[in-house]
Biopython code that builds the backbone (N, CA, C, O; Angstrom):
import numpy as np
from Bio.PDB.StructureBuilder import StructureBuilder

atoms = [
    (1, "MET", "N", (195.162, -38.770, 142.305)),
    (1, "MET", "CA", (196.105, -38.817, 143.318)),
    (1, "MET", "C", (196.974, -39.992, 142.926)),
    (1, "MET", "O", (196.267, -40.999, 142.909)),
    (2, "ASP", "N", (198.028, -40.218, 142.656)),
    (2, "ASP", "CA", (198.781, -41.609, 142.633)),
    (2, "ASP", "C", (198.845, -42.530, 143.846)),
    (2, "ASP", "O", (198.756, -41.971, 144.939)),
    (3, "GLU", "N", (198.940, -43.430, 143.832)),
    (3, "GLU", "CA", (199.196, -44.326, 145.206)),
    (3, "GLU", "C", (200.530, -43.813, 146.211)),
    (3, "GLU", "O", (200.492, -43.740, 147.439)),
    (4, "LEU", "N", (201.535, -43.531, 145.454)),
    (4, "LEU", "CA", (202.849, -42.941, 146.200)),
    (4, "LEU", "C", (202.530, -41.889, 147.000)),
    (4, "LEU", "O", (202.788, -41.838, 148.202)),
    (5, "ASN", "N", (201.945, -41.002, 146.334)),
    (5, "ASN", "CA", (201.656, -39.741, 146.737)),
    (5, "ASN", "C", (200.704, -39.628, 148.219)),
    (5, "ASN", "O", (200.952, -38.916, 149.192)),
    (6, "ARG", "N", (199.611, -40.525, 148.038)),
    (6, "ARG", "CA", (198.766, -40.737, 148.664)),
    (6, "ARG", "C", (199.349, -41.791, 150.062)),
    (6, "ARG", "O", (198.799, -41.593, 151.145)),
    (7, "LYS", "N", (200.193, -42.623, 149.998)),
    (7, "LYS", "CA", (201.146, -43.313, 150.875)),
    (7, "LYS", "C", (201.768, -42.389, 151.789)),
    (7, "LYS", "O", (201.785, -42.553, 153.009)),
    (8, "LEU", "N", (202.406, -41.170, 151.024)),
    (8, "LEU", "CA", (203.442, -40.439, 151.701)),
    (8, "LEU", "C", (202.588, -39.428, 152.696)),
    (8, "LEU", "O", (202.983, -39.005, 153.782)),
    (9, "ALA", "N", (201.427, -39.168, 152.113)),
    (9, "ALA", "CA", (200.623, -38.156, 152.792)),
    (9, "ALA", "C", (200.070, -38.986, 153.943)),
    (9, "ALA", "O", (199.753, -38.350, 154.949)),
    (10, "GLU", "N", (199.912, -40.263, 153.952)),
    (10, "GLU", "CA", (199.211, -40.716, 155.062)),
    (10, "GLU", "C", (200.172, -41.056, 156.328)),
    (10, "GLU", "O", (199.904, -41.033, 157.529)),
    (11, "TRP", "N", (201.604, -41.440, 155.533)),
    (11, "TRP", "CA", (202.675, -41.571, 156.459)),
    (11, "TRP", "C", (203.279, -40.176, 157.135)),
    (11, "TRP", "O", (204.134, -40.144, 158.021)),
    (12, "ALA", "N", (202.695, -39.134, 156.568)),
    (12, "ALA", "CA", (203.393, -37.704, 157.200)),
    (12, "ALA", "C", (201.972, -37.289, 158.049)),
    (12, "ALA", "O", (201.939, -36.119, 158.431)),
    (13, "ARG", "N", (201.123, -37.907, 158.287)),
    (13, "ARG", "CA", (200.079, -37.977, 159.049)),
    (13, "ARG", "C", (199.346, -36.747, 158.490)),
    (13, "ARG", "O", (199.120, -35.885, 159.340)),
    (14, "LEU", "N", (198.932, -36.486, 157.255)),
    (14, "LEU", "CA", (198.080, -35.679, 156.602)),
    (14, "LEU", "C", (196.597, -36.319, 156.442)),
    (14, "LEU", "O", (196.470, -37.543, 156.410)),
    (15, "GLU", "N", (195.822, -35.714, 156.373)),
    (15, "GLU", "CA", (194.306, -36.095, 156.431)),
    (15, "GLU", "C", (193.623, -35.597, 155.325)),
    (15, "GLU", "O", (193.948, -34.414, 155.222)),
    (16, "ARG", "N", (192.822, -35.913, 154.427)),
    (16, "ARG", "CA", (191.906, -35.363, 153.614)),
    (16, "ARG", "C", (190.792, -35.272, 154.316)),
    (16, "ARG", "O", (190.404, -36.135, 155.103)),
    (17, "ARG", "N", (190.328, -34.418, 154.113)),
    (17, "ARG", "CA", (188.768, -33.872, 154.845)),
    (17, "ARG", "C", (187.933, -32.757, 153.990)),
    (17, "ARG", "O", (188.395, -31.974, 153.160)),
    (18, "TRP", "N", (186.631, -32.892, 154.402)),
    (18, "TRP", "CA", (186.013, -32.023, 153.820)),
    (18, "TRP", "C", (185.701, -30.936, 154.741)),
    (18, "TRP", "O", (185.072, -31.127, 155.782)),
    (19, "ASN", "N", (186.155, -29.746, 154.351)),
    (19, "ASN", "CA", (186.031, -28.529, 154.970)),
    (19, "ASN", "C", (184.786, -27.722, 155.036)),
    (19, "ASN", "O", (184.686, -26.704, 154.351)),
    (20, "HIS", "N", (183.843, -28.113, 155.814)),
    (20, "HIS", "CA", (182.644, -27.783, 155.897)),
    (20, "HIS", "C", (181.833, -28.120, 157.307)),
    (20, "HIS", "O", (181.738, -29.242, 157.806)),
    (21, "ASN", "N", (181.237, -26.814, 157.864)),
    (21, "ASN", "CA", (180.485, -26.753, 159.020)),
    (21, "ASN", "C", (179.247, -27.661, 159.040)),
    (21, "ASN", "O", (178.164, -27.365, 158.534)),
    (22, "PRO", "N", (179.600, -29.053, 159.828)),
    (22, "PRO", "CA", (178.435, -29.782, 159.690)),
    (22, "PRO", "C", (176.851, -28.995, 160.322)),
    (22, "PRO", "O", (175.724, -29.305, 159.939)),
    (23, "ASP", "N", (177.090, -28.246, 161.056)),
    (23, "ASP", "CA", (175.857, -27.353, 161.678)),
    (23, "ASP", "C", (175.384, -26.541, 160.750)),
    (23, "ASP", "O", (174.233, -26.163, 160.967)),
    (24, "CYS", "N", (175.917, -26.120, 159.728)),
    (24, "CYS", "CA", (175.347, -25.523, 158.849)),
    (24, "CYS", "C", (174.317, -26.273, 157.833)),
    (24, "CYS", "O", (174.540, -27.300, 157.192)),
    (25, "HIS", "N", (173.215, -25.543, 157.858)),
    (25, "HIS", "CA", (171.807, -26.599, 157.180)),
    (25, "HIS", "C", (171.613, -25.816, 155.630)),
    (25, "HIS", "O", (170.547, -25.536, 155.082)),
    (26, "CYS", "N", (172.891, -25.589, 155.173)),
    (26, "CYS", "CA", (172.719, -24.963, 153.486)),
    (26, "CYS", "C", (172.277, -26.400, 152.630)),
    (26, "CYS", "O", (171.818, -26.360, 151.489)),
    (27, "GLY", "N", (172.453, -27.384, 153.229)),
    (27, "GLY", "CA", (172.363, -28.263, 152.114)),
    (27, "GLY", "C", (173.523, -29.161, 151.415)),
    (27, "GLY", "O", (173.422, -30.166, 150.711)),
    (28, "ALA", "N", (174.462, -28.564, 151.783)),
    (28, "ALA", "CA", (175.746, -29.227, 151.181)),
    (28, "ALA", "C", (175.912, -30.613, 151.612)),
    (28, "ALA", "O", (175.659, -31.040, 152.738)),
    (29, "VAL", "N", (176.386, -31.318, 150.557)),
    (29, "VAL", "CA", (176.519, -32.544, 150.761)),
    (29, "VAL", "C", (178.019, -33.091, 150.280)),
    (29, "VAL", "O", (178.370, -32.947, 149.108)),
    (30, "ASP", "N", (179.004, -33.822, 151.414)),
    (30, "ASP", "CA", (180.192, -34.083, 150.967)),
    (30, "ASP", "C", (180.012, -35.501, 149.816)),
    (30, "ASP", "O", (180.046, -36.656, 150.240)),
    (31, "ASP", "N", (179.878, -35.264, 148.766)),
    (31, "ASP", "CA", (179.812, -36.411, 147.939)),
    (31, "ASP", "C", (180.609, -36.247, 146.869)),
    (31, "ASP", "O", (180.540, -37.039, 145.929)),
    (32, "ASP", "N", (181.598, -35.042, 146.868)),
    (32, "ASP", "CA", (182.592, -35.096, 145.812)),
    (32, "ASP", "C", (183.893, -34.732, 146.415)),
    (32, "ASP", "O", (184.239, -33.735, 147.048)),
    (33, "ASP", "N", (184.608, -35.948, 146.004)),
    (33, "ASP", "CA", (186.020, -36.114, 146.922)),
    (33, "ASP", "C", (186.838, -34.780, 146.300)),
    (33, "ASP", "O", (187.740, -34.370, 147.030)),
    (34, "SER", "N", (186.606, -33.972, 144.892)),
    (34, "SER", "CA", (187.383, -33.132, 144.695)),
    (34, "SER", "C", (187.129, -31.904, 145.755)),
    (34, "SER", "O", (188.041, -31.086, 145.869)),
    (35, "GLU", "N", (186.164, -31.764, 146.390)),
    (35, "GLU", "CA", (185.954, -30.704, 147.308)),
    (35, "GLU", "C", (186.635, -30.844, 148.925)),
    (35, "GLU", "O", (186.575, -30.047, 149.861)),
    (36, "ARG", "N", (187.327, -32.255, 148.820)),
    (36, "ARG", "CA", (188.429, -32.452, 150.081)),
    (36, "ARG", "C", (189.803, -31.456, 149.766)),
    (36, "ARG", "O", (190.196, -31.083, 148.661)),
    (37, "SER", "N", (190.386, -31.159, 151.095)),
    (37, "SER", "CA", (191.437, -30.490, 151.079)),
    (37, "SER", "C", (192.316, -31.340, 152.213)),
    (37, "SER", "O", (191.716, -32.086, 152.987)),
    (38, "TRP", "N", (193.801, -31.191, 152.279)),
    (38, "TRP", "CA", (194.385, -32.037, 152.850)),
    (38, "TRP", "C", (194.877, -30.790, 154.219)),
    (38, "TRP", "O", (195.059, -29.573, 154.190)),
    (39, "TYR", "N", (194.947, -31.678, 155.166)),
    (39, "TYR", "CA", (195.355, -30.795, 156.756)),
    (39, "TYR", "C", (196.370, -31.525, 157.364)),
    (39, "TYR", "O", (196.471, -32.716, 157.068)),
    (40, "THR", "N", (197.042, -31.091, 158.060)),
    (40, "THR", "CA", (197.916, -31.553, 159.237)),
    (40, "THR", "C", (197.012, -31.895, 160.488)),
    (40, "THR", "O", (195.950, -31.388, 160.849)),
    (41, "SER", "N", (197.804, -32.964, 161.064)),
    (41, "SER", "CA", (197.362, -33.369, 162.316)),
    (41, "SER", "C", (196.745, -32.222, 163.418)),
    (41, "SER", "O", (195.863, -32.466, 164.242)),
    (42, "ASP", "N", (197.369, -31.026, 163.244)),
    (42, "ASP", "CA", (197.127, -29.775, 164.109)),
    (42, "ASP", "C", (195.781, -29.165, 163.565)),
    (42, "ASP", "O", (195.052, -28.543, 164.338)),
    (43, "GLY", "N", (195.468, -29.324, 162.326)),
    (43, "GLY", "CA", (194.057, -28.893, 161.560)),
    (43, "GLY", "C", (194.446, -27.921, 160.574)),
    (43, "GLY", "O", (193.549, -27.374, 159.933)),
    (44, "GLU", "N", (195.898, -27.562, 160.311)),
    (44, "GLU", "CA", (196.331, -26.615, 159.814)),
    (44, "GLU", "C", (196.399, -27.079, 158.120)),
    (44, "GLU", "O", (196.806, -28.187, 157.771)),
    (45, "LEU", "N", (195.909, -25.985, 157.131)),
    (45, "LEU", "CA", (195.842, -26.618, 155.779)),
    (45, "LEU", "C", (197.370, -26.964, 155.234)),
    (45, "LEU", "O", (198.305, -26.165, 155.289)),
    (46, "ALA", "N", (197.433, -28.152, 154.760)),
    (46, "ALA", "CA", (198.747, -28.412, 154.394)),
    (46, "ALA", "C", (198.980, -28.060, 152.802)),
    (46, "ALA", "O", (199.997, -28.456, 152.233)),
    (47, "THR", "N", (197.905, -27.235, 152.074)),
    (47, "THR", "CA", (198.484, -27.024, 151.022)),
    (47, "THR", "C", (197.952, -25.429, 150.637)),
    (47, "THR", "O", (196.947, -24.938, 151.151)),
    (48, "ARG", "N", (198.705, -24.808, 149.764)),
    (48, "ARG", "CA", (198.476, -23.224, 149.392)),
    (48, "ARG", "C", (197.068, -23.088, 149.638)),
    (48, "ARG", "O", (196.591, -22.254, 150.408)),
    (49, "PHE", "N", (196.356, -23.995, 148.915)),
    (49, "PHE", "CA", (194.921, -23.455, 148.642)),
    (49, "PHE", "C", (194.221, -24.654, 148.991)),
    (49, "PHE", "O", (194.856, -25.704, 149.080)),
    (50, "TYR", "N", (192.742, -24.618, 149.241)),
    (50, "TYR", "CA", (191.925, -25.322, 149.569)),
    (50, "TYR", "C", (191.573, -26.034, 148.148)),
    (50, "TYR", "O", (191.675, -25.376, 147.112)),
    (51, "HIS", "N", (191.156, -27.391, 148.123)),
    (51, "HIS", "CA", (190.848, -28.387, 147.223)),
    (51, "HIS", "C", (192.080, -28.744, 146.039)),
    (51, "HIS", "O", (191.892, -29.267, 144.940)),
    (52, "GLU", "N", (193.237, -28.342, 146.562)),
    (52, "GLU", "CA", (194.295, -28.841, 145.900)),
    (52, "GLU", "C", (195.084, -30.187, 146.415)),
    (52, "GLU", "O", (195.093, -30.530, 147.597)),
    (53, "ASP", "N", (195.581, -30.724, 145.623)),
    (53, "ASP", "CA", (196.112, -31.887, 145.720)),
    (53, "ASP", "C", (197.630, -31.780, 146.211)),
    (53, "ASP", "O", (198.318, -30.950, 145.616)),
    (54, "ILE", "N", (198.209, -32.503, 147.195)),
    (54, "ILE", "CA", (199.486, -32.880, 147.446)),
    (54, "ILE", "C", (200.293, -33.432, 146.370)),
    (54, "ILE", "O", (200.015, -34.573, 146.001)),
    (55, "ASP", "N", (201.170, -32.862, 145.855)),
    (55, "ASP", "CA", (201.892, -34.017, 144.738)),
    (55, "ASP", "C", (203.446, -33.803, 144.971)),
    (55, "ASP", "O", (204.211, -32.963, 144.497)),
    (56, "PHE", "N", (203.681, -34.984, 145.979)),
    (56, "PHE", "CA", (205.295, -35.162, 146.485)),
    (56, "PHE", "C", (206.140, -35.472, 145.397)),
    (56, "PHE", "O", (207.216, -34.885, 145.288)),
    (57, "THR", "N", (205.824, -36.225, 144.673)),
    (57, "THR", "CA", (206.315, -36.974, 143.421)),
    (57, "THR", "C", (206.701, -35.675, 142.190)),
    (57, "THR", "O", (207.053, -36.098, 141.089)),
    (58, "HIS", "N", (206.645, -34.409, 142.350)),
    (58, "HIS", "CA", (207.023, -33.327, 141.330)),
    (58, "HIS", "C", (207.329, -32.384, 142.164)),
    (58, "HIS", "O", (207.619, -31.353, 141.556)),
    (59, "SER", "N", (207.408, -32.258, 143.576)),
    (59, "SER", "CA", (207.533, -30.984, 144.273)),
    (59, "SER", "C", (208.710, -31.230, 144.959)),
    (59, "SER", "O", (208.439, -32.013, 145.870)),
    (60, "LEU", "N", (209.973, -30.919, 144.965)),
    (60, "LEU", "CA", (210.499, -31.082, 146.517)),
    (60, "LEU", "C", (210.370, -29.930, 147.244)),
    (60, "LEU", "O", (211.239, -29.829, 148.110)),
    (61, "ASP", "N", (209.378, -28.784, 147.182)),
    (61, "ASP", "CA", (209.203, -27.831, 147.988)),
    (61, "ASP", "C", (208.304, -28.731, 149.193)),
    (61, "ASP", "O", (208.518, -28.646, 150.402)),
    (62, "ALA", "N", (207.229, -29.627, 148.529)),
    (62, "ALA", "CA", (206.490, -30.053, 149.538)),
    (62, "ALA", "C", (207.005, -31.169, 149.851)),
    (62, "ALA", "O", (206.050, -31.825, 150.265)),
    (63, "CYS", "N", (208.034, -31.872, 149.920)),
    (63, "CYS", "CA", (208.778, -32.986, 150.154)),
    (63, "CYS", "C", (209.494, -32.697, 151.302)),
    (63, "CYS", "O", (209.526, -33.467, 152.262)),
    (64, "PHE", "N", (210.157, -31.472, 151.257)),
    (64, "PHE", "CA", (211.145, -30.986, 152.467)),
    (64, "PHE", "C", (210.028, -30.209, 153.519)),
    (64, "PHE", "O", (210.341, -30.111, 154.706)),
    (65, "LYS", "N", (209.005, -29.781, 153.146)),
    (65, "LYS", "CA", (208.093, -29.154, 153.813)),
    (65, "LYS", "C", (207.247, -30.050, 154.853)),
    (65, "LYS", "O", (207.069, -29.805, 156.047)),
    (66, "ARG", "N", (206.791, -31.098, 154.145)),
    (66, "ARG", "CA", (205.916, -32.399, 155.010)),
    (66, "ARG", "C", (206.711, -33.452, 155.322)),
    (66, "ARG", "O", (206.634, -34.021, 156.411)),
    (67, "LEU", "N", (207.486, -33.772, 154.443)),
    (67, "LEU", "CA", (208.099, -35.376, 154.720)),
    (67, "LEU", "C", (209.569, -35.301, 155.181)),
    (67, "LEU", "O", (210.089, -36.073, 155.987)),
    (68, "MET", "N", (210.021, -34.518, 154.713)),
    (68, "MET", "CA", (211.652, -34.456, 155.637)),
    (68, "MET", "C", (211.624, -34.228, 157.025)),
    (68, "MET", "O", (212.418, -34.889, 157.694)),
    (69, "PRO", "N", (210.797, -33.344, 157.669)),
    (69, "PRO", "CA", (210.815, -33.137, 159.242)),
    (69, "PRO", "C", (210.470, -34.500, 159.585)),
    (69, "PRO", "O", (211.399, -35.183, 160.014)),
    (70, "LYS", "N", (209.162, -35.119, 159.471)),
    (70, "LYS", "CA", (209.008, -36.313, 159.753)),
    (70, "LYS", "C", (209.991, -37.590, 159.685)),
    (70, "LYS", "O", (210.016, -38.406, 160.605)),
    (71, "ALA", "N", (210.887, -37.724, 158.410)),
    (71, "ALA", "CA", (211.844, -38.325, 158.476)),
    (71, "ALA", "C", (213.246, -38.100, 159.423)),
    (71, "ALA", "O", (213.981, -39.020, 159.780)),
    (72, "ILE", "N", (213.381, -37.100, 159.645)),
    (72, "ILE", "CA", (214.487, -36.701, 160.441)),
    (72, "ILE", "C", (214.106, -36.997, 162.028)),
    (72, "ILE", "O", (214.850, -37.287, 162.965)),
    (73, "LYS", "N", (212.812, -36.835, 161.985)),
    (73, "LYS", "CA", (212.294, -36.929, 163.753)),
    (73, "LYS", "C", (212.339, -38.313, 163.546)),
    (73, "LYS", "O", (213.268, -38.822, 164.174)),
    (74, "ASP", "N", (211.556, -39.249, 162.780)),
    (74, "ASP", "CA", (211.585, -40.668, 163.187)),
    (74, "ASP", "C", (212.429, -41.612, 162.603)),
    (74, "ASP", "O", (212.237, -42.797, 162.873)),
    (75, "PHE", "N", (213.314, -41.297, 161.863)),
    (75, "PHE", "CA", (214.417, -42.084, 161.335)),
    (75, "PHE", "C", (215.866, -41.753, 162.136)),
    (75, "PHE", "O", (216.143, -40.588, 162.418)),
    (76, "GLY", "N", (216.505, -42.544, 162.380)),
    (76, "GLY", "CA", (217.962, -41.974, 163.131)),
    (76, "GLY", "C", (218.846, -41.895, 162.013)),
    (76, "GLY", "O", (218.564, -41.913, 160.815)),
    (77, "THR", "N", (220.147, -41.788, 162.674)),
    (77, "THR", "CA", (221.164, -41.129, 161.632)),
    (77, "THR", "C", (221.527, -41.772, 160.811)),
    (77, "THR", "O", (221.685, -41.257, 159.705)),
    (78, "ARG", "N", (221.818, -43.194, 161.015)),
    (78, "ARG", "CA", (221.836, -44.204, 160.037)),
    (78, "ARG", "C", (220.684, -44.603, 158.837)),
    (78, "ARG", "O", (220.826, -45.155, 157.746)),
    (79, "LYS", "N", (219.739, -44.185, 159.387)),
    (79, "LYS", "CA", (218.394, -44.650, 158.346)),
    (79, "LYS", "C", (218.728, -43.216, 157.311)),
    (79, "LYS", "O", (218.853, -43.210, 156.087)),
    (80, "MET", "N", (218.806, -42.196, 158.152)),
    (80, "MET", "CA", (218.783, -40.731, 157.329)),
    (80, "MET", "C", (219.872, -40.773, 156.364)),
    (80, "MET", "O", (219.719, -40.127, 155.328)),
    (81, "LEU", "N", (221.086, -41.517, 156.561)),
    (81, "LEU", "CA", (222.141, -41.568, 155.497)),
    (81, "LEU", "C", (221.660, -42.489, 154.620)),
    (81, "LEU", "O", (221.635, -42.101, 153.452)),
    (82, "ARG", "N", (221.243, -43.665, 154.846)),
    (82, "ARG", "CA", (220.577, -44.665, 153.670)),
    (82, "ARG", "C", (219.470, -43.697, 152.881)),
    (82, "ARG", "O", (219.369, -43.666, 151.654)),
    (83, "LEU", "N", (218.836, -43.083, 153.604)),
    (83, "LEU", "CA", (217.718, -42.097, 152.755)),
    (83, "LEU", "C", (218.264, -41.353, 151.519)),
    (83, "LEU", "O", (217.869, -41.269, 150.356)),
    (84, "LEU", "N", (219.375, -40.814, 152.231)),
    (84, "LEU", "CA", (220.090, -39.721, 151.452)),
    (84, "LEU", "C", (221.016, -40.654, 150.037)),
    (84, "LEU", "O", (221.089, -40.260, 148.873)),
    (85, "THR", "N", (221.546, -41.762, 150.529)),
    (85, "THR", "CA", (222.154, -42.707, 149.637)),
    (85, "THR", "C", (221.316, -43.077, 148.725)),
    (85, "THR", "O", (221.739, -42.999, 147.572)),
    (86, "GLU", "N", (220.186, -43.483, 148.887)),
    (86, "GLU", "CA", (219.061, -43.755, 148.018)),
    (86, "GLU", "C", (218.477, -42.901, 147.251)),
    (86, "GLU", "O", (217.987, -43.259, 146.180)),
    (87, "TRP", "N", (218.435, -41.591, 147.693)),
    (87, "TRP", "CA", (218.025, -40.534, 146.951)),
    (87, "TRP", "C", (218.925, -40.320, 145.706)),
    (87, "TRP", "O", (218.530, -40.511, 144.555)),
    (88, "VAL", "N", (220.309, -39.860, 146.077)),
    (88, "VAL", "CA", (221.300, -39.868, 145.080)),
    (88, "VAL", "C", (221.292, -40.950, 143.731)),
    (88, "VAL", "O", (221.340, -40.734, 142.520)),
    (89, "ASN", "N", (221.223, -41.983, 144.390)),
    (89, "ASN", "CA", (221.130, -43.076, 143.576)),
    (89, "ASN", "C", (220.181, -43.164, 142.810)),
    (89, "ASN", "O", (220.403, -43.482, 141.642)),
    (90, "ASN", "N", (218.998, -42.933, 143.206)),
    (90, "ASN", "CA", (217.764, -42.867, 142.439)),
    (90, "ASN", "C", (218.019, -41.572, 141.189)),
    (90, "ASN", "O", (217.617, -41.773, 140.043)),
    (91, "ILE", "N", (218.569, -40.547, 141.483)),
    (91, "ILE", "CA", (219.006, -39.428, 140.456)),
    (91, "ILE", "C", (219.944, -39.756, 139.580)),
    (91, "ILE", "O", (219.764, -39.484, 138.394)),
    (92, "LEU", "N", (221.240, -40.470, 140.053)),
    (92, "LEU", "CA", (221.914, -40.864, 139.202)),
    (92, "LEU", "C", (221.944, -41.969, 138.109)),
    (92, "LEU", "O", (222.192, -41.834, 136.911)),
    (93, "TYR", "N", (221.624, -43.125, 138.824)),
    (93, "TYR", "CA", (221.496, -44.197, 138.012)),
    (93, "TYR", "C", (219.925, -44.476, 137.365)),
    (93, "TYR", "O", (219.673, -44.985, 136.273)),
    (94, "TYR", "N", (219.017, -44.009, 138.328)),
    (94, "TYR", "CA", (217.695, -44.566, 137.600)),
    (94, "TYR", "C", (217.228, -43.486, 136.735)),
    (94, "TYR", "O", (216.301, -43.747, 135.968)),
    (95, "LYS", "N", (217.766, -42.225, 136.743)),
    (95, "LYS", "CA", (217.479, -40.771, 136.245)),
    (95, "LYS", "C", (216.028, -40.130, 136.320)),
    (95, "LYS", "O", (215.397, -39.534, 135.447)),
    (96, "ASP", "N", (215.648, -40.477, 137.811)),
    (96, "ASP", "CA", (214.635, -39.917, 138.230)),
    (96, "ASP", "C", (214.593, -38.938, 138.566)),
    (96, "ASP", "O", (215.604, -38.573, 139.165)),
    (97, "GLU", "N", (213.531, -37.969, 138.426)),
    (97, "GLU", "CA", (213.256, -36.489, 138.718)),
    (97, "GLU", "C", (213.737, -36.612, 140.216)),
    (97, "GLU", "O", (213.561, -37.629, 140.887)),
    (98, "PRO", "N", (214.404, -35.392, 140.699)),
    (98, "PRO", "CA", (214.507, -35.298, 142.286)),
    (98, "PRO", "C", (213.616, -35.474, 143.133)),
    (98, "PRO", "O", (213.774, -36.172, 144.135)),
    (99, "ALA", "N", (212.508, -34.831, 142.825)),
    (99, "ALA", "CA", (211.452, -35.250, 144.064)),
    (99, "ALA", "C", (211.018, -36.412, 144.006)),
    (99, "ALA", "O", (210.929, -36.884, 145.140)),
    (100, "LEU", "N", (210.582, -37.374, 142.910)),
    (100, "LEU", "CA", (210.271, -38.573, 142.553)),
    (100, "LEU", "C", (211.353, -39.438, 143.049)),
    (100, "LEU", "O", (211.024, -40.609, 143.242)),
    (101, "ALA", "N", (212.833, -39.045, 143.348)),
    (101, "ALA", "CA", (213.780, -39.855, 143.481)),
    (101, "ALA", "C", (213.670, -39.658, 145.264)),
    (101, "ALA", "O", (213.701, -40.765, 145.801)),
    (102, "LEU", "N", (213.574, -38.720, 146.079)),
    (102, "LEU", "CA", (213.253, -38.781, 147.273)),
    (102, "LEU", "C", (212.290, -39.223, 147.529)),
    (102, "LEU", "O", (212.272, -39.588, 148.705)),
    (103, "CYS", "N", (211.157, -39.449, 146.865)),
    (103, "CYS", "CA", (209.895, -39.898, 147.518)),
    (103, "CYS", "C", (210.090, -41.604, 147.571)),
    (103, "CYS", "O", (209.671, -42.397, 148.414)),
    (104, "LYS", "N", (211.018, -41.884, 146.138)),
    (104, "LYS", "CA", (211.170, -43.488, 146.300)),
    (104, "LYS", "C", (212.046, -43.749, 147.519)),
    (104, "LYS", "O", (211.883, -44.844, 148.056)),
    (105, "ALA", "N", (212.922, -42.948, 148.026)),
    (105, "ALA", "CA", (213.787, -43.299, 148.789)),
    (105, "ALA", "C", (212.966, -43.221, 150.222)),
    (105, "ALA", "O", (213.164, -44.115, 151.044)),
    (106, "ILE", "N", (212.406, -42.570, 150.401)),
    (106, "ILE", "CA", (211.406, -42.420, 151.483)),
    (106, "ILE", "C", (210.597, -43.533, 151.908)),
    (106, "ILE", "O", (210.551, -44.049, 153.024)),
    (107, "GLU", "N", (209.884, -43.869, 150.723)),
    (107, "GLU", "CA", (208.844, -44.811, 150.762)),
    (107, "GLU", "C", (209.596, -46.353, 150.740)),
    (107, "GLU", "O", (208.839, -47.317, 150.852)),
    (108, "LYS", "N", (211.071, -46.612, 150.599)),
    (108, "LYS", "CA", (211.962, -48.136, 150.954)),
    (108, "LYS", "C", (212.046, -47.731, 152.297)),
    (108, "LYS", "O", (211.424, -48.530, 152.997)),
    (109, "LEU", "N", (212.464, -46.990, 152.831)),
    (109, "LEU", "CA", (212.561, -46.569, 154.467)),
    (109, "LEU", "C", (211.494, -47.119, 155.292)),
    (109, "LEU", "O", (211.599, -47.758, 156.339)),
    (110, "ILE", "N", (210.199, -46.685, 154.499)),
    (110, "ILE", "CA", (209.091, -46.934, 155.011)),
    (110, "ILE", "C", (208.447, -48.183, 155.399)),
    (110, "ILE", "O", (208.006, -48.552, 156.487)),
    (111, "ASP", "N", (208.510, -48.915, 153.925)),
    (111, "ASP", "CA", (208.418, -50.219, 153.937)),
    (111, "ASP", "C", (209.523, -51.164, 154.738)),
    (111, "ASP", "O", (209.131, -52.262, 155.134)),
    (112, "SER", "N", (210.757, -50.802, 154.960)),
    (112, "SER", "CA", (211.682, -51.450, 155.476)),
    (112, "SER", "C", (211.347, -51.734, 157.217)),
    (112, "SER", "O", (211.868, -52.549, 157.978)),
    (113, "GLU", "N", (210.301, -50.739, 157.462)),
    (113, "GLU", "CA", (210.515, -50.770, 159.159)),
    (113, "GLU", "C", (209.108, -51.814, 159.708)),
    (113, "GLU", "O", (208.948, -52.054, 160.905)),
]
sb = StructureBuilder()
sb.init_structure("model")
sb.init_model(0)
sb.init_chain("A")
sb.init_seg("    ")
for serial, (resi, resn, name, xyz) in enumerate(atoms, 1):
    if name == "N":
        sb.init_residue(resn, " ", resi, " ")
    sb.init_atom(name, np.array(xyz, "f"), 0.0, 1.0, " ", f" {name:<3s}", serial, name[0])
structure = sb.get_structure()
């Protein structure tokens, strides 16, 4: 998982953890990061499947499901307008894919706080 995806997931308060009952004495060991899954702060699985990575930079669906609700909640109207302007600029002038452009715009606002 690249740095931008990880940064956005942490900002959205998603947590990567191993989903195994520690009271189970089956001998399973948490030594493989690929066995971890992303969860929301409420304990809900954040992806469609276990062990699936969140790829915000390639999925507008993931951005609008996990990042935009937090952005709307945390940023005021002025910052949301700035986010949308940055998003469009990244698409039109830098020729970024829409999902990557949105991620870069959100990152810019996060860094400005």
